[in-house]
C-alpha positions in Angstrom: 101.6 91.1 109.9 104.4 92.4 107.6 105.0 96.0 107.3 104.8 97.5 103.8 106.2 100.7 102.3 104.8 102.6 99.3 106.8 104.1 96.5 105.8 105.9 93.3 106.1 103.5 90.4 107.4 106.2 88.3 110.3 107.2 90.6 112.6 104.3 91.6 114.6 106.6 93.8 111.8 106.1 96.3 112.5 102.4 96.4 115.4 101.0 98.6 116.5 97.4 97.7 117.6 96.9 101.3 114.0 96.7 102.3 113.9 93.2 101.1 116.5 92.3 103.8 114.5 94.0 106.5 111.5 91.6 105.8 109.4 94.6 104.5 107.0 94.5 101.6 106.5 97.3 99.1 103.5 98.9 97.2 104.2 100.4 93.8 101.8 103.2 93.5 100.6 104.7 90.2 99.4 108.3 91.1 97.5 109.5 88.0 95.9 108.2 84.9 98.4 110.0 82.7 100.9 107.4 84.1 98.7 104.8 82.4 97.6 106.3 79.1 100.9 108.2 78.1 103.0 105.5 76.4 106.3 106.7 77.7 105.2 107.0 81.4 103.4 103.5 81.1 106.6 102.0 79.8 108.5 103.5 82.7 106.0 102.1 85.1 106.5 98.5 83.6 110.3 98.8 83.7 110.3 99.9 87.2 107.8 97.2 88.2 110.1 94.5 86.5 113.1 96.0 88.4 111.4 95.9 91.8 109.9 92.4 91.2 113.5 91.2 90.6 114.7 92.4 94.0 111.7 91.5 96.2 111.1 88.0 97.5 107.8 86.4 96.3 104.6 87.7 97.9 106.1 91.0 99.0 105.1 93.3 96.0 101.9 95.0 95.7 100.5 97.4 93.1 98.2 100.4 93.6 96.1 101.3 90.6 95.6 105.2 90.2 92.6 107.1 91.5 92.9 110.5 89.7 91.1 110.6 86.4 91.1 106.8 86.2 87.5 105.8 85.9 87.9 102.3 84.5 84.2 101.7 84.7 83.4 104.2 82.1 86.7 104.9 80.3 87.7 102.1 77.9 91.4 103.3 77.7 91.7 103.1 81.4 89.9 99.8 81.6 92.4 98.2 79.1 95.2 99.4 81.3 93.6 97.7 84.3 93.4 94.4 82.4 97.0 95.0 81.4 97.9 95.5 85.1 96.3 92.1 85.9 98.6 90.6 83.3 101.7 92.3 84.7 100.7 91.2 88.2 100.7 87.6 87.0 104.0 88.1 85.1 105.8 89.7 88.0 104.4 87.8 90.9 102.5 90.7 92.4 100.6 89.5 95.5 97.7 92.0 95.2 96.4 95.1 93.4 94.7 97.9 95.4 91.8 99.4 93.6 89.4 102.3 94.4 86.0 102.8 92.9 87.2 105.8 91.0 83.8 107.6 90.7 85.1 111.0 91.9 82.9 114.0 91.1 82.8 117.6 92.3 80.6 117.9 95.4 77.9 120.0 93.6 77.2 117.3 91.0 76.3 114.5 93.6 72.7 113.7 94.6 71.4 110.8 96.6 69.9 109.4 93.5 73.2 109.7 91.5 75.1 108.0 94.3 72.6 105.0 94.2 72.9 104.7 90.4 76.7 105.0 90.5 76.9 102.3 93.1 74.7 100.0 91.1 76.7 100.6 88.0 80.0 99.7 90.0 78.3 96.6 91.4 77.6 95.4 87.9 81.3 96.0 87.0 82.3 94.0 90.1 80.5 91.0 88.7 82.8 91.3 85.6 85.8 91.8 87.8 85.1 88.7 89.8 84.8 86.7 86.7 88.0 88.2 85.2 89.8 87.2 88.4 88.5 83.7 88.6 91.9 82.0 88.1 94.2 84.9 89.1 97.1 84.1 91.4 96.8 87.6 93.0 94.0 89.4 94.8 92.4 92.8 94.0 91.6 94.7 97.1 88.7 97.2 96.8 89.7 100.2 99.0 87.4 102.4 101.0 87.5 106.2 100.2 87.2 108.9 102.9 83.7 110.5 103.1 85.0 113.7 101.6 88.0 114.8 99.5 90.8 116.6 101.5 89.8 120.0 100.1 86.1 119.7 100.5 85.6 120.1 96.8 85.1 116.5 95.4 84.2 113.0 96.7 83.4 109.5 95.8 80.6 107.9 97.9 80.7 104.5 96.4 82.9 102.7 98.8 83.1 104.6 102.1 81.3 102.5 104.8 81.6 98.8 105.4 78.0 98.3 104.3 79.0 99.8 101.0 80.9 96.6 100.2 77.9 94.3 100.6 77.5 91.8 97.7 80.6 93.1 95.9 83.4 90.8 97.0 84.1 87.1 96.2 86.9 84.9 95.1 89.9 87.0 94.3 88.0 90.3 94.7 88.6 91.4 98.3 89.0 94.4 100.4 91.9 96.7 101.3 90.8 98.6 104.4 92.2 102.1 104.9 92.2 103.1 108.5 93.1 106.8 107.9 90.1 107.1 105.4 87.7 105.4 107.8 88.7 107.1 111.0 88.2 110.5 109.1 84.8 109.2 107.9 83.7 108.4 111.5 85.0 111.8 112.6 82.9 113.6 110.0 79.8 111.6 111.2 80.5 112.7 114.7 80.9 116.3 113.6 77.6 116.1 111.9 75.8 114.7 114.9 77.3 117.5 117.1 76.2 120.1 114.5 79.8 121.3 114.1 78.9 120.9 110.5 75.7 122.7 109.6 72.8 121.8 107.3 74.6 123.2 104.2 77.5 121.1 105.0 75.3 118.0 105.5 73.7 118.4 102.2 77.1 117.9 100.6 77.2 114.2 101.6 74.9 112.3 99.2 75.2 109.0 101.1 75.3 109.1 104.9 75.1 105.9 107.0 75.3 105.2 110.6 78.4 103.2 111.5 80.9 102.9 114.4 84.7 103.0 114.3 85.2 99.3 114.5 82.3 98.2 112.2 84.9 97.4 109.5 85.4 94.2 111.4 82.2 93.1 109.8 84.3 92.7 106.6 87.0 90.7 108.4 86.7 87.6 106.1 87.1 89.8 103.0 90.0 92.1 104.2 93.3 91.0 102.8 95.4 94.2 103.3 95.5 97.4 105.5 96.4 101.0 104.8 97.5 102.7 108.0 98.1 106.3 109.0 96.1 109.1 110.7 94.6 112.5 109.7 94.6 116.0 110.9 92.0 118.7 110.2 88.4 118.8 108.7 87.6 119.4 105.1 84.8 122.1 104.9 82.7 122.4 101.8 81.8 126.0 102.9 84.2 128.8 103.6 84.7 130.0 107.1 84.4 133.7 108.4 87.9 134.4 106.9 86.6 133.2 103.5 88.9 130.2 103.5 88.0 126.5 103.5 89.7 124.3 106.1 91.1 121.1 104.7 92.1 117.6 105.9 95.7 116.3 105.9 96.0 112.7 105.5 99.2 110.6 106.1 99.8 112.0 109.7 101.3 110.1 112.5 99.0 108.8 115.4 100.6 111.4 117.8 100.0 114.3 115.5 96.4 113.5 114.5 93.0 115.0 115.3 91.8 112.0 117.1 93.6 110.7 120.2 96.7 108.5 119.8 94.9 105.9 121.8 92.3 105.6 119.1 94.8 104.5 116.6 96.4 102.1 119.2 93.0 100.5 119.5 92.7 100.4 115.8 96.1 98.7 115.5 95.0 96.0 118.0 91.9 95.3 116.1 93.9 95.0 112.9 96.4 92.8 114.6 93.5 90.4 115.6 92.9 89.4 112.0 95.7 86.8 111.6 95.0 86.2 108.0 95.8 89.8 106.8 99.4 89.6 106.0 100.4 93.1 105.1 99.9 96.7 106.3 101.0 99.6 104.1 102.1 102.8 105.9 100.8 105.7 103.9 102.7 108.3 105.9 103.5 111.8 104.5 107.2 112.6 104.2 109.2 115.7 103.3 111.6 113.3 101.3 110.3 109.9 100.3 113.9 108.8 99.9 114.3 109.2 103.7 111.3 107.8 105.5 111.7 109.6 108.8 107.9 109.7 109.7 107.2 106.3 108.4 110.0 104.7 110.4 108.7 106.5 113.5 105.2 105.0 112.8 106.7 101.6 112.3 108.5 101.8 115.6 105.3 103.0 117.3 103.4 100.1 115.9 106.0 97.6 116.8 106.1 98.8 120.4 102.2 98.6 120.8 102.2 95.1 119.2 105.1 93.9 121.4 103.3 95.1 124.5 100.9 92.2 123.9 97.8 94.4 124.1 94.5 92.6 123.6 94.1 92.0 119.9 90.4 92.7 119.8 88.5 96.0 119.5 86.3 97.5 122.2 82.7 96.6 122.2 80.8 98.2 119.4 
């Protein structure tokens, strides 16, 4: 399982050419739809992608399609850029493209009925996606979202739980599984069961399902790529006594997370058990993304746990 480092596709200073010599992979991340639809920024993305592709060995470049304001299902301009990203992936030898469902709405707009209709519409689009990818030399990994946005103000319930992926994948349309997102989702379910989150909070979630922490292994044949980090905090949709909403912080190290460090060690062991998954991207928050202090620490932590030859299977579910 090769370690992979992300960098902003609009900021080449975050990319280090020496990573190729360290046997690392890289994931070029487009953050916002403006980087797609604004001509100058899109040209910059293409130039940077070409530069990195020329420096990385084959199979070690991934591309992350944007989430913010990038609803390719409904927005024709964004959808055209998605097809162009497929062309660029073919041209530059990109191994895979990470793709979210991109159906984000404010919390107050969601209803259970809207969540069902949205997923049905997305499932229809996935049929078209699979056909579009029929002869592609790269995979597209649908990524799971957390059950709630970090600030408790918006969410996308389309792809959250393992069961949400049922019937969507096939051929080159596969799964990128984000362990930070899913561990947070399970944490929220536990807080709901324990009534830490009250009924008003519960009503903010339009699509709740019963799942366990290791149920993502049900998707094992479809998983082609991991995202790994931890989280800290709990995003509340209602203000507390001080009038403030608490929030969630993604990209934490396993030893600074809300869940026990041992939980992430177990998740790492489960990940390592899927030999066919070749790369794990460390989406770890940094003060300076030109100096990956926290990411390097997580990489050392993972290497130490993997070299300890812990069982490469998850606990019973």
